[in-house]
PLY file of the C-alpha trace (Angstrom):
ply
format ascii 1.0
element vertex 101
property float x
property float y
property float z
element edge 100
property int vertex1
property int vertex2
end_header
14.90 -11.12 2.34
18.31 -11.63 3.82
19.56 -13.01 0.47
18.80 -9.78 -1.38
19.47 -7.23 1.33
22.40 -8.97 3.09
20.69 -8.46 6.47
17.27 -8.62 8.10
14.96 -5.70 7.05
15.10 -3.80 10.38
18.89 -3.67 10.16
19.17 -2.54 6.54
21.53 0.36 6.03
20.83 2.68 3.08
22.80 5.49 1.44
21.03 8.66 2.54
18.09 6.42 3.62
17.36 5.46 0.00
19.83 3.20 -1.80
21.42 -0.10 -0.79
25.20 0.69 -0.31
26.42 -2.29 -2.36
23.49 -2.75 -4.80
23.18 0.55 -6.54
20.05 -0.62 -8.35
18.05 -1.36 -5.15
16.08 1.57 -3.74
13.78 1.80 -0.73
11.25 4.64 -0.87
8.90 5.72 1.86
10.19 3.47 4.72
10.62 5.44 7.95
9.46 5.75 11.51
6.13 7.53 11.67
7.39 10.91 12.84
6.34 13.13 9.97
4.31 12.98 6.80
5.51 10.25 4.45
4.67 12.14 1.25
7.18 14.99 1.32
9.95 12.67 2.45
9.11 10.06 -0.25
9.02 12.85 -2.87
12.51 13.94 -1.76
13.78 10.37 -1.88
12.48 10.03 -5.45
14.12 13.39 -6.30
17.43 11.68 -5.61
16.61 8.39 -7.37
15.13 9.80 -10.61
18.22 11.80 -11.63
20.44 8.83 -10.85
18.33 6.59 -13.15
18.34 9.34 -15.83
22.14 9.78 -15.68
21.86 13.31 -14.32
23.26 12.40 -10.85
26.48 10.52 -10.24
27.17 8.54 -7.07
30.14 9.38 -4.90
32.91 6.88 -4.25
32.07 3.55 -2.76
33.86 4.55 0.47
31.63 7.65 0.74
28.53 5.57 0.07
29.46 3.19 2.84
30.20 6.02 5.23
26.95 7.89 4.47
24.75 4.80 4.83
22.81 4.22 8.01
20.13 1.92 9.44
16.92 3.58 8.25
14.71 2.40 11.06
17.12 3.38 13.87
17.64 6.98 12.91
15.13 9.32 14.55
14.66 12.05 11.91
12.37 14.09 14.09
13.10 17.05 11.86
11.93 16.29 8.33
13.40 19.61 7.10
16.84 18.37 8.17
16.44 15.19 6.10
15.17 17.11 3.10
18.12 19.54 3.26
20.54 16.57 3.54
19.06 14.97 0.40
19.09 18.29 -1.49
22.79 18.81 -0.62
23.66 15.28 -1.87
21.60 15.79 -5.02
23.49 19.02 -5.81
26.84 17.31 -5.23
25.83 14.36 -7.41
24.67 16.65 -10.26
28.08 18.39 -10.15
29.84 14.98 -10.27
27.66 13.98 -13.29
28.58 17.16 -15.18
32.30 16.52 -14.65
32.05 13.01 -16.19
0 1
1 2
2 3
3 4
4 5
5 6
6 7
7 8
8 9
9 10
10 11
11 12
12 13
13 14
14 15
15 16
16 17
17 18
18 19
19 20
20 21
21 22
22 23
23 24
24 25
25 26
26 27
27 28
28 29
29 30
30 31
31 32
32 33
33 34
34 35
35 36
36 37
37 38
38 39
39 40
40 41
41 42
42 43
43 44
44 45
45 46
46 47
47 48
48 49
49 50
50 51
51 52
52 53
53 54
54 55
55 56
56 57
57 58
58 59
59 60
60 61
61 62
62 63
63 64
64 65
65 66
66 67
67 68
68 69
69 70
70 71
71 72
72 73
73 74
74 75
75 76
76 77
77 78
78 79
79 80
80 81
81 82
82 83
83 84
84 85
85 86
86 87
87 88
88 89
89 90
90 91
91 92
92 93
93 94
94 95
95 96
96 97
97 98
98 99
99 100
C-alpha cells in the first residue's frame, strides 16, 4: 500500500530492483516485466538479500542506495544476463564492505 511503500506499487523504486531505498528491511523478489524467466532472476535477487540478512553483505551509503534505485516496472531488462551481472557486481562490493567493518 502507499503507507508502507511511500508510493503506488507501479511507481516503486528499489535498490538494484530488490530493496526499498529507505526501508532496508523491505524486499521485493520476483517482480518484473515478463521478458525472461522469473526463476533465474529471482534466485539472483535472493543471492543479494540472503547475505545481507546474514551479515555477510553491507549496504553502500544511503546516497548510493538512492542513486542506484529505479522503478522496477519501468526498466526494460531485455537482457537478463545484464541484470544478473549487475547484481553480482553489487554483491561482490557489498561483501568487501562487510569484511572491512
